[in-house]
Jmol script that loads the backbone (N, CA, C; Angstrom):
load data "model"
ATOM      1  N   MET A   1       0.792  -1.404   0.221  1.00  0.00           N
ATOM      2  CA  MET A   1      -0.042  -0.133  -0.182  1.00  0.00           C
ATOM      3  C   MET A   1       1.153   1.141   0.018  1.00  0.00           C
ATOM      4  N   LEU A   2       0.463   2.126  -0.456  1.00  0.00           N
ATOM      5  CA  LEU A   2       0.956   3.603  -1.219  1.00  0.00           C
ATOM      6  C   LEU A   2       1.024   4.681   0.725  1.00  0.00           C
ATOM      7  N   SER A   3       2.609   4.835   1.248  1.00  0.00           N
ATOM      8  CA  SER A   3       2.505   5.662   2.286  1.00  0.00           C
ATOM      9  C   SER A   3       1.793   7.030   1.872  1.00  0.00           C
ATOM     10  N   ALA A   4       1.520   7.269   3.085  1.00  0.00           N
ATOM     11  CA  ALA A   4       1.314   8.583   2.361  1.00  0.00           C
ATOM     12  C   ALA A   4       2.328   9.571   2.642  1.00  0.00           C
ATOM     13  N   LYS A   5       3.412   9.641   2.838  1.00  0.00           N
ATOM     14  CA  LYS A   5       4.782  10.755   2.690  1.00  0.00           C
ATOM     15  C   LYS A   5       5.493  10.679   1.367  1.00  0.00           C
ATOM     16  N   LYS A   6       4.762   8.628   0.888  1.00  0.00           N
ATOM     17  CA  LYS A   6       5.460   8.770  -0.738  1.00  0.00           C
ATOM     18  C   LYS A   6       4.418   9.395  -1.309  1.00  0.00           C
ATOM     19  N   LYS A   7       3.440   9.394  -1.352  1.00  0.00           N
ATOM     20  CA  LYS A   7       1.818   9.924  -2.018  1.00  0.00           C
ATOM     21  C   LYS A   7       2.012  11.457  -2.354  1.00  0.00           C
ATOM     22  N   GLN A   8       2.738  11.966  -0.685  1.00  0.00           N
ATOM     23  CA  GLN A   8       3.128  13.372  -1.357  1.00  0.00           C
ATOM     24  C   GLN A   8       3.768  13.711  -2.053  1.00  0.00           C
ATOM     25  N   GLN A   9       5.217  13.186  -1.931  1.00  0.00           N
ATOM     26  CA  GLN A   9       5.893  13.047  -2.982  1.00  0.00           C
ATOM     27  C   GLN A   9       6.023  13.062  -4.191  1.00  0.00           C
ATOM     28  N   LEU A  10       4.959  12.481  -5.045  1.00  0.00           N
ATOM     29  CA  LEU A  10       4.768  12.000  -5.963  1.00  0.00           C
ATOM     30  C   LEU A  10       3.617  13.189  -6.209  1.00  0.00           C
ATOM     31  N   ILE A  11       2.812  13.952  -5.646  1.00  0.00           N
ATOM     32  CA  ILE A  11       2.577  14.486  -5.928  1.00  0.00           C
ATOM     33  C   ILE A  11       3.053  15.876  -6.280  1.00  0.00           C
ATOM     34  N   LYS A  12       4.056  16.149  -5.134  1.00  0.00           N
ATOM     35  CA  LYS A  12       4.939  17.561  -5.250  1.00  0.00           C
ATOM     36  C   LYS A  12       5.468  17.587  -6.510  1.00  0.00           C
ATOM     37  N   LYS A  13       6.007  15.569  -6.585  1.00  0.00           N
ATOM     38  CA  LYS A  13       6.985  16.036  -8.405  1.00  0.00           C
ATOM     39  C   LYS A  13       5.792  16.337  -9.736  1.00  0.00           C
ATOM     40  N   SER A  14       4.587  15.807  -9.522  1.00  0.00           N
ATOM     41  CA  SER A  14       3.722  15.778 -10.864  1.00  0.00           C
ATOM     42  C   SER A  14       2.587  16.936 -10.403  1.00  0.00           C
ATOM     43  N   GLN A  15       2.903  17.675  -9.764  1.00  0.00           N
ATOM     44  CA  GLN A  15       1.331  18.976  -9.653  1.00  0.00           C
ATOM     45  C   GLN A  15       2.366  20.305 -10.630  1.00  0.00           C
ATOM     46  N   ILE A  16       0.627  20.446 -10.906  1.00  0.00           N
ATOM     47  CA  ILE A  16       0.906  21.849 -12.003  1.00  0.00           C
ATOM     48  C   ILE A  16       0.962  23.245 -11.393  1.00  0.00           C
ATOM     49  N   HIS A  17       0.409  23.121 -10.498  1.00  0.00           N
ATOM     50  CA  HIS A  17       0.347  24.160  -9.568  1.00  0.00           C
ATOM     51  C   HIS A  17       0.337  24.497  -7.659  1.00  0.00           C
ATOM     52  N   GLU A  18       0.876  25.111  -6.939  1.00  0.00           N
ATOM     53  CA  GLU A  18       0.842  24.673  -5.982  1.00  0.00           C
ATOM     54  C   GLU A  18       0.081  23.939  -5.014  1.00  0.00           C
ATOM     55  N   LYS A  19      -1.284  24.000  -5.438  1.00  0.00           N
ATOM     56  CA  LYS A  19      -2.286  23.199  -4.409  1.00  0.00           C
ATOM     57  C   LYS A  19      -3.164  22.066  -5.907  1.00  0.00           C
ATOM     58  N   ASP A  20      -1.971  22.080  -6.800  1.00  0.00           N
ATOM     59  CA  ASP A  20      -2.759  20.542  -7.529  1.00  0.00           C
ATOM     60  C   ASP A  20      -2.560  19.086  -7.094  1.00  0.00           C
ATOM     61  N   THR A  21      -3.524  19.297  -6.627  1.00  0.00           N
ATOM     62  CA  THR A  21      -3.564  16.902  -6.141  1.00  0.00           C
ATOM     63  C   THR A  21      -4.647  16.252  -6.714  1.00  0.00           C
ATOM     64  N   GLY A  22      -5.389  16.849  -7.840  1.00  0.00           N
ATOM     65  CA  GLY A  22      -5.953  15.937  -7.843  1.00  0.00           C
ATOM     66  C   GLY A  22      -5.968  16.002  -9.967  1.00  0.00           C
ATOM     67  N   SER A  23      -4.960  16.525 -10.534  1.00  0.00           N
ATOM     68  CA  SER A  23      -5.117  16.864 -12.088  1.00  0.00           C
ATOM     69  C   SER A  23      -4.743  15.270 -12.451  1.00  0.00           C
ATOM     70  N   SER A  24      -5.148  15.252 -13.892  1.00  0.00           N
ATOM     71  CA  SER A  24      -4.945  13.470 -14.433  1.00  0.00           C
ATOM     72  C   SER A  24      -3.431  13.214 -14.496  1.00  0.00           C
ATOM     73  N   LYS A  25      -2.859  14.046 -14.708  1.00  0.00           N
ATOM     74  CA  LYS A  25      -1.298  13.988 -14.581  1.00  0.00           C
ATOM     75  C   LYS A  25      -0.463  13.259 -12.822  1.00  0.00           C
ATOM     76  N   VAL A  26      -1.137  13.795 -12.086  1.00  0.00           N
ATOM     77  CA  VAL A  26      -0.997  13.525 -10.375  1.00  0.00           C
ATOM     78  C   VAL A  26      -1.862  12.039 -10.750  1.00  0.00           C
ATOM     79  N   GLN A  27      -2.615  12.022 -10.788  1.00  0.00           N
ATOM     80  CA  GLN A  27      -3.596  11.016 -10.795  1.00  0.00           C
ATOM     81  C   GLN A  27      -2.715   9.803 -11.606  1.00  0.00           C
ATOM     82  N   ALA A  28      -2.198  10.113 -12.567  1.00  0.00           N
ATOM     83  CA  ALA A  28      -1.470   9.348 -13.434  1.00  0.00           C
ATOM     84  C   ALA A  28      -0.268   8.220 -12.455  1.00  0.00           C
ATOM     85  N   ALA A  29       0.152   9.620 -12.098  1.00  0.00           N
ATOM     86  CA  ALA A  29       1.575   9.347 -11.131  1.00  0.00           C
ATOM     87  C   ALA A  29       1.340   8.154 -10.159  1.00  0.00           C
ATOM     88  N   ILE A  30       0.437   8.765  -9.300  1.00  0.00           N
ATOM     89  CA  ILE A  30       0.284   7.726  -7.997  1.00  0.00           C
ATOM     90  C   ILE A  30      -0.689   6.452  -8.278  1.00  0.00           C
ATOM     91  N   LEU A  31      -1.464   6.368  -9.510  1.00  0.00           N
ATOM     92  CA  LEU A  31      -1.633   4.983 -10.322  1.00  0.00           C
ATOM     93  C   LEU A  31      -0.211   4.252 -10.214  1.00  0.00           C
ATOM     94  N   SER A  32       0.631   4.583 -10.848  1.00  0.00           N
ATOM     95  CA  SER A  32       1.790   3.869 -11.475  1.00  0.00           C
ATOM     96  C   SER A  32       2.357   3.482 -10.437  1.00  0.00           C
ATOM     97  N   ALA A  33       2.347   4.437  -9.405  1.00  0.00           N
ATOM     98  CA  ALA A  33       3.356   3.995  -8.313  1.00  0.00           C
ATOM     99  C   ALA A  33       2.430   2.907  -7.300  1.00  0.00           C
ATOM    100  N   ARG A  34       1.151   2.541  -7.461  1.00  0.00           N
ATOM    101  CA  ARG A  34       0.586   2.031  -6.991  1.00  0.00           C
ATOM    102  C   ARG A  34       0.260   0.355  -7.597  1.00  0.00           C
ATOM    103  N   ILE A  35       0.625   0.703  -9.146  1.00  0.00           N
ATOM    104  CA  ILE A  35       0.278  -0.506  -9.910  1.00  0.00           C
ATOM    105  C   ILE A  35       1.362  -1.257  -9.773  1.00  0.00           C
ATOM    106  N   ASP A  36       2.998  -0.219  -9.376  1.00  0.00           N
ATOM    107  CA  ASP A  36       4.470  -1.317  -9.854  1.00  0.00           C
ATOM    108  C   ASP A  36       4.165  -2.153  -8.019  1.00  0.00           C
ATOM    109  N   GLU A  37       3.907  -1.112  -7.275  1.00  0.00           N
ATOM    110  CA  GLU A  37       3.821  -2.231  -5.583  1.00  0.00           C
ATOM    111  C   GLU A  37       2.643  -3.049  -5.681  1.00  0.00           C
ATOM    112  N   LEU A  38       1.544  -3.103  -6.654  1.00  0.00           N
ATOM    113  CA  LEU A  38       0.660  -4.344  -6.772  1.00  0.00           C
ATOM    114  C   LEU A  38       1.498  -5.244  -7.298  1.00  0.00           C
ATOM    115  N   ALA A  39       2.100  -4.841  -8.631  1.00  0.00           N
ATOM    116  CA  ALA A  39       2.744  -5.916  -9.125  1.00  0.00           C
ATOM    117  C   ALA A  39       3.752  -6.735  -8.811  1.00  0.00           C
ATOM    118  N   GLU A  40       4.490  -6.166  -7.384  1.00  0.00           N
ATOM    119  CA  GLU A  40       5.492  -7.147  -6.943  1.00  0.00           C
ATOM    120  C   GLU A  40       4.987  -7.780  -6.022  1.00  0.00           C
ATOM    121  N   HIS A  41       3.810  -8.002  -5.624  1.00  0.00           N
ATOM    122  CA  HIS A  41       2.998  -8.166  -4.577  1.00  0.00           C
ATOM    123  C   HIS A  41       2.429  -9.761  -5.160  1.00  0.00           C
ATOM    124  N   LEU A  42       1.959  -9.443  -6.277  1.00  0.00           N
ATOM    125  CA  LEU A  42       1.285 -10.547  -7.240  1.00  0.00           C
ATOM    126  C   LEU A  42       2.338 -11.910  -7.377  1.00  0.00           C
ATOM    127  N   LYS A  43       3.686 -11.230  -7.425  1.00  0.00           N
ATOM    128  CA  LYS A  43       4.913 -11.964  -8.099  1.00  0.00           C
ATOM    129  C   LYS A  43       5.223 -13.222  -6.653  1.00  0.00           C
ATOM    130  N   LYS A  44       4.919 -12.685  -5.615  1.00  0.00           N
ATOM    131  CA  LYS A  44       4.761 -13.208  -4.492  1.00  0.00           C
ATOM    132  C   LYS A  44       3.792 -14.063  -4.181  1.00  0.00           C
ATOM    133  N   HIS A  45       2.362 -13.938  -4.928  1.00  0.00           N
ATOM    134  CA  HIS A  45       1.313 -14.345  -4.070  1.00  0.00           C
ATOM    135  C   HIS A  45       0.357 -14.621  -5.655  1.00  0.00           C
ATOM    136  N   LYS A  46       0.684 -15.430  -6.382  1.00  0.00           N
ATOM    137  CA  LYS A  46       0.594 -15.618  -7.935  1.00  0.00           C
ATOM    138  C   LYS A  46      -1.334 -15.906  -7.430  1.00  0.00           C
ATOM    139  N   LYS A  47      -1.956 -16.205  -6.618  1.00  0.00           N
ATOM    140  CA  LYS A  47      -3.250 -17.213  -6.246  1.00  0.00           C
ATOM    141  C   LYS A  47      -4.119 -16.007  -6.067  1.00  0.00           C
ATOM    142  N   ASP A  48      -3.639 -14.142  -5.788  1.00  0.00           N
ATOM    143  CA  ASP A  48      -4.397 -13.876  -5.180  1.00  0.00           C
ATOM    144  C   ASP A  48      -5.285 -12.927  -6.305  1.00  0.00           C
ATOM    145  N   ASN A  49      -6.296 -13.739  -6.615  1.00  0.00           N
ATOM    146  CA  ASN A  49      -7.032 -12.978  -7.550  1.00  0.00           C
ATOM    147  C   ASN A  49      -7.853 -11.859  -7.242  1.00  0.00           C
ATOM    148  N   SER A  50      -8.402 -11.323  -6.520  1.00  0.00           N
ATOM    149  CA  SER A  50      -9.050 -10.238  -6.011  1.00  0.00           C
ATOM    150  C   SER A  50      -7.789  -9.316  -6.177  1.00  0.00           C
ATOM    151  N   SER A  51      -6.472  -9.618  -5.946  1.00  0.00           N
ATOM    152  CA  SER A  51      -5.812  -8.516  -5.729  1.00  0.00           C
ATOM    153  C   SER A  51      -5.375  -7.642  -7.585  1.00  0.00           C
ATOM    154  N   ARG A  52      -5.555  -8.751  -8.335  1.00  0.00           N
ATOM    155  CA  ARG A  52      -5.211  -9.083 -10.043  1.00  0.00           C
ATOM    156  C   ARG A  52      -6.743  -8.115 -10.493  1.00  0.00           C
ATOM    157  N   ARG A  53      -7.331  -8.336 -10.094  1.00  0.00           N
ATOM    158  CA  ARG A  53      -8.922  -7.509 -10.645  1.00  0.00           C
ATOM    159  C   ARG A  53      -8.708  -6.237 -10.419  1.00  0.00           C
ATOM    160  N   GLY A  54      -8.023  -5.793  -9.101  1.00  0.00           N
ATOM    161  CA  GLY A  54      -7.851  -4.278  -8.460  1.00  0.00           C
ATOM    162  C   GLY A  54      -6.810  -4.007  -9.687  1.00  0.00           C
ATOM    163  N   LEU A  55      -5.818  -4.940  -9.680  1.00  0.00           N
ATOM    164  CA  LEU A  55      -4.535  -4.167 -10.558  1.00  0.00           C
ATOM    165  C   LEU A  55      -4.839  -3.932 -11.992  1.00  0.00           C
ATOM    166  N   ILE A  56      -5.762  -4.559 -12.349  1.00  0.00           N
ATOM    167  CA  ILE A  56      -6.359  -4.134 -14.057  1.00  0.00           C
ATOM    168  C   ILE A  56      -7.138  -3.596 -13.834  1.00  0.00           C
ATOM    169  N   LYS A  57      -7.973  -3.510 -13.154  1.00  0.00           N
ATOM    170  CA  LYS A  57      -8.844  -2.083 -13.466  1.00  0.00           C
ATOM    171  C   LYS A  57      -7.978  -0.377 -13.060  1.00  0.00           C
ATOM    172  N   MET A  58      -7.047  -0.679 -12.480  1.00  0.00           N
ATOM    173  CA  MET A  58      -5.857   0.639 -12.205  1.00  0.00           C
ATOM    174  C   MET A  58      -5.253   0.534 -13.499  1.00  0.00           C
ATOM    175  N   VAL A  59      -4.656  -0.293 -14.124  1.00  0.00           N
ATOM    176  CA  VAL A  59      -4.300   0.208 -15.042  1.00  0.00           C
ATOM    177  C   VAL A  59      -4.896   0.487 -16.118  1.00  0.00           C
ATOM    178  N   ALA A  60      -6.121   0.245 -16.821  1.00  0.00           N
ATOM    179  CA  ALA A  60      -7.389   0.593 -17.111  1.00  0.00           C
ATOM    180  C   ALA A  60      -7.494   2.669 -16.651  1.00  0.00           C
ATOM    181  N   ASP A  61      -7.806   2.224 -15.651  1.00  0.00           N
ATOM    182  CA  ASP A  61      -8.071   4.164 -15.209  1.00  0.00           C
ATOM    183  C   ASP A  61      -6.241   5.048 -15.457  1.00  0.00           C
ATOM    184  N   ARG A  62      -5.270   4.397 -15.163  1.00  0.00           N
ATOM    185  CA  ARG A  62      -4.296   4.941 -16.101  1.00  0.00           C
ATOM    186  C   ARG A  62      -4.110   5.489 -17.244  1.00  0.00           C
ATOM    187  N   ARG A  63      -4.453   4.471 -17.867  1.00  0.00           N
ATOM    188  CA  ARG A  63      -4.196   4.358 -19.948  1.00  0.00           C
ATOM    189  C   ARG A  63      -5.158   5.444 -20.194  1.00  0.00           C
ATOM    190  N   ALA A  64      -6.530   5.640 -19.122  1.00  0.00           N
ATOM    191  CA  ALA A  64      -7.632   6.780 -19.552  1.00  0.00           C
ATOM    192  C   ALA A  64      -6.913   7.446 -19.690  1.00  0.00           C
ATOM    193  N   HIS A  65      -6.110   7.860 -18.273  1.00  0.00           N
ATOM    194  CA  HIS A  65      -5.254   9.232 -17.449  1.00  0.00           C
ATOM    195  C   HIS A  65      -4.356   9.393 -18.816  1.00  0.00           C
ATOM    196  N   LEU A  66      -4.141   9.012 -18.870  1.00  0.00           N
ATOM    197  CA  LEU A  66      -2.632   9.374 -20.125  1.00  0.00           C
ATOM    198  C   LEU A  66      -3.258   9.371 -21.570  1.00  0.00           C
ATOM    199  N   LYS A  67      -4.156   9.001 -21.931  1.00  0.00           N
ATOM    200  CA  LYS A  67      -5.041   8.968 -23.584  1.00  0.00           C
ATOM    201  C   LYS A  67      -5.629  10.336 -23.041  1.00  0.00           C
ATOM    202  N   TYR A  68      -6.326  11.123 -21.924  1.00  0.00           N
ATOM    203  CA  TYR A  68      -6.809  12.101 -21.945  1.00  0.00           C
ATOM    204  C   TYR A  68      -5.442  13.363 -22.090  1.00  0.00           C
ATOM    205  N   LEU A  69      -4.326  12.699 -21.423  1.00  0.00           N
ATOM    206  CA  LEU A  69      -3.410  14.033 -21.350  1.00  0.00           C
ATOM    207  C   LEU A  69      -2.866  13.570 -22.584  1.00  0.00           C
ATOM    208  N   GLU A  70      -2.606  13.027 -23.483  1.00  0.00           N
ATOM    209  CA  GLU A  70      -1.856  12.747 -24.435  1.00  0.00           C
ATOM    210  C   GLU A  70      -3.294  14.175 -25.818  1.00  0.00           C
ATOM    211  N   ARG A  71      -4.067  13.738 -25.170  1.00  0.00           N
ATOM    212  CA  ARG A  71      -4.845  14.117 -26.043  1.00  0.00           C
ATOM    213  C   ARG A  71      -5.361  16.130 -26.384  1.00  0.00           C
ATOM    214  N   ARG A  72      -5.059  16.157 -24.858  1.00  0.00           N
ATOM    215  CA  ARG A  72      -4.891  17.842 -24.277  1.00  0.00           C
ATOM    216  C   ARG A  72      -3.705  18.303 -24.653  1.00  0.00           C
ATOM    217  N   SER A  73      -2.469  17.390 -24.725  1.00  0.00           N
ATOM    218  CA  SER A  73      -1.276  18.442 -25.316  1.00  0.00           C
ATOM    219  C   SER A  73      -1.382  18.485 -26.644  1.00  0.00           C
ATOM    220  N   LYS A  74      -1.697  17.290 -27.664  1.00  0.00           N
ATOM    221  CA  LYS A  74      -2.202  17.337 -28.849  1.00  0.00           C
ATOM    222  C   LYS A  74      -2.878  19.016 -29.352  1.00  0.00           C
ATOM    223  N   THR A  75      -3.695  19.419 -28.644  1.00  0.00           N
ATOM    224  CA  THR A  75      -4.543  20.161 -28.849  1.00  0.00           C
ATOM    225  C   THR A  75      -4.381  21.454 -28.923  1.00  0.00           C
ATOM    226  N   LYS A  76      -3.384  21.435 -27.507  1.00  0.00           N
ATOM    227  CA  LYS A  76      -2.749  22.691 -27.132  1.00  0.00           C
ATOM    228  C   LYS A  76      -1.910  23.121 -28.302  1.00  0.00           C
ATOM    229  N   ALA A  77      -1.070  21.981 -28.817  1.00  0.00           N
ATOM    230  CA  ALA A  77      -0.241  22.414 -29.736  1.00  0.00           C
ATOM    231  C   ALA A  77      -0.430  23.128 -31.231  1.00  0.00           C
ATOM    232  N   ARG A  78      -1.988  22.766 -31.452  1.00  0.00           N
ATOM    233  CA  ARG A  78      -2.494  22.781 -32.273  1.00  0.00           C
ATOM    234  C   ARG A  78      -3.278  24.557 -31.986  1.00  0.00           C
ATOM    235  N   VAL A  79      -3.473  24.739 -30.929  1.00  0.00           N
ATOM    236  CA  VAL A  79      -3.447  26.255 -30.741  1.00  0.00           C
ATOM    237  C   VAL A  79      -2.469  27.092 -30.950  1.00  0.00           C
ATOM    238  N   ARG A  80      -1.771  26.900 -30.259  1.00  0.00           N
ATOM    239  CA  ARG A  80      -0.810  27.670 -30.394  1.00  0.00           C
ATOM    240  C   ARG A  80       0.076  27.935 -31.699  1.00  0.00           C
TER     241      ARG A  80
END
end "model"
wireframe off; spacefill off
backbone 0.3
color backbone group
């Protein structure tokens, strides 16, 4: 499980402005850290199917956030 201290460090590294805690970039960073930890857990506990289901859901969520960020960066590039 992701500790509060580590989560705060991830937020500080990825945030866009001082009070940003929920943008897509921050959420993708937090999901990536959680996915890494859960993948390590599943290497040890191969039959933990409920955690595996959660991992698949997190991967889908992260993919959606990254897709949004990619679309957003393309539209900003066209505007300029």
